[in-house]
N, C-alpha and C positions, 0 to 999 in steps of 0.2 A: 763272506760277510760275517762280521762278529755281531753277536746278539746279546745284549744284556737282558736279564730276566726281571724286568719290571714293566709296569704299564704307565702310560702318560694319559692324563685327562685333557682332551682337546678342547678348543674354544666352544664347541657346540655340546659339550658334556658327554661325548662318546669316549669310552676308554679305548685308547689306541694300543695295539699289541706291539710288543717288541719282537715277536716271533714272525716267521714267514713260511711260505710254502715254496719248495723247489720242485722241478719237474724235469723228467727226461723220458725219451721214447726211443726204442731200438727194435726194429723188425716187428712191430705190432705189440710189443710189451711196454706198458706205461708205468713209470715209477714216480711216485709222489712222496716227497720227503717233507715232513712237517718239523720245523726247528723252533724251539723255544716256546713261548706262550702264544699259541695260535688261537685267535678269536674271530668272531664273525666278520670283521672287516677284511680279513685275509681271504674270505670265501667268494667274493664276487668273481675274481679272476679264475678261481678254481671251478666255480659252477659253470661259467662260460666255457672253460676248457672241457669239462665233462660233456657238455652239450655237443661239442665238436667231435669228441672221441666217440660218442654214441652214434654218430653218423658214419663213422669209418667202417670199412669192410674187413680190414685185416687185423682186428684186435684179437690177440691171442692170450694176453695176460695183463695183470695189473698188480703192482706191489705198492702198498702204503707203508712207508717207513716211519714209525713213531719212536724210534730209538733215541732221538735227540729232542723229543717233545717233553716239555716240562709242565704244560697246562694245555687243555683242549676244551673249548666250550661246546655247548649242546648244538649250536648252529653248525659248527665244523663237523661234529659227529653226525648230524643229519645229512650234510653234504656227502660225507663218506658213505653213509648208508645208502644214499641215492646212487653213488658210484657202484657199490656192491650189487644192488638190486638190478641196475641197468645192465651191468656186465653179465649177470646171470640170465636176465630175460632176453636181452637183445643178442648177446654174443655167445651164450652158454659158456661163460668163463667164470671160474671160481677165483675171485681175487684173494690175495694174501696180504695180511697185515703183520708187520714186524714190530714187536714191542719188548722192551727190556725193563720198563718201569712198571712195577706191580700195580701202582695206583692207576696208571693210564690203561693197563690191560683190564683191570677190574671194572673201570668205568666203561670201557668199550664193550665188555661182555654184559654189564648190567643194562646197557642201552639196546642190547640185542644184536650188536654187530657180528657176534659169533655165528649168527644165522646166515649171514651173507659173505663173511670172510673166513678164511682159515687164519686163525691168530697164532703166530709163532713167537716164542721167546728167542730173539736172535741178536747176536753181537757181531755184526759184519763190519765191513770196511766203511768208516765214516766219510771217506773221500769219494763216494759215488759221484759220477759226473752229472750232477743235476744243475740246473740254472734256476735262480729265483724267479717266481712268477711276479710280474710287476703289478702293483696295486693300481687298478684303474681308478679314474675319478669316481669317487663313491658318492652317489646321490642318496638322499633319504629314501626315495622310492625304491631304488635298486637294492639298498640294504634291507628295507622292509620286505620286499619280495623274496629275497634270498633267505632271510631268517624264517619267514613264514613257510616257504617251501621245505626248508631243512627240517623244521619241527613237524610238518605234516608227514614227512618221510619217516622220522623217528616214531611217530604215532602208529604207522603201519606195521612196525616190527613186532610189537607185542602189546598186550592189554595194559601192562604197567605204564608203558610210555604213553599210551592213549589217555589214561587217567591223569598222568603227571602233566602232560603238555596241552591237554584240551583247553583249559582256561586261558593259557598263553595264546594259543592259536586263535581262539575266539576274540581275544583282545586285539591281536594283530590284524585279524580280518576286519574288525570294526575301524581300526586306524586306516586300513587300505581303502575301505568303502568311503570313509570321510574324505580321503585324498582324491579318490576317483570322482566323487561328486563335486568336489571344489574345482576340478579342472575344466 
């Protein structure tokens, strides 16, 4: 799949990413490859996949390949933090993050992902056999829940994240409460 590096504004005002997430698994090792500009709307499928992986018994490793990532937003970083935390807590596995872009590496470290991942500067084979995760039908509620959960996870990593994302999380919680009460 070819990927241009620009975003498109959808009819409902949400920026749509031109990036995507690919995934492969072999003998209990899970590989996630983030390509292009990866934003929140790419996370619904990734978050659901992480929930399934958490339930598996034979998880022995995970690699997050950011070598072709040109942009990554805080929701995606929060989902990755969740992956790293769950692998440590549930499976006693230290996940590996591969990055060759100094900006992406600095961002990942500044958000505390170095606490749950071993971050390596790696230039491997770009033709790893992964398949694109299909974007599921994205509802506003699903997106809100994913964004909220991702930012709560980032807040758990360190005090700076706690201070940075607390106002956003409170705002998202209020939106979620409003939606829950209107149903």
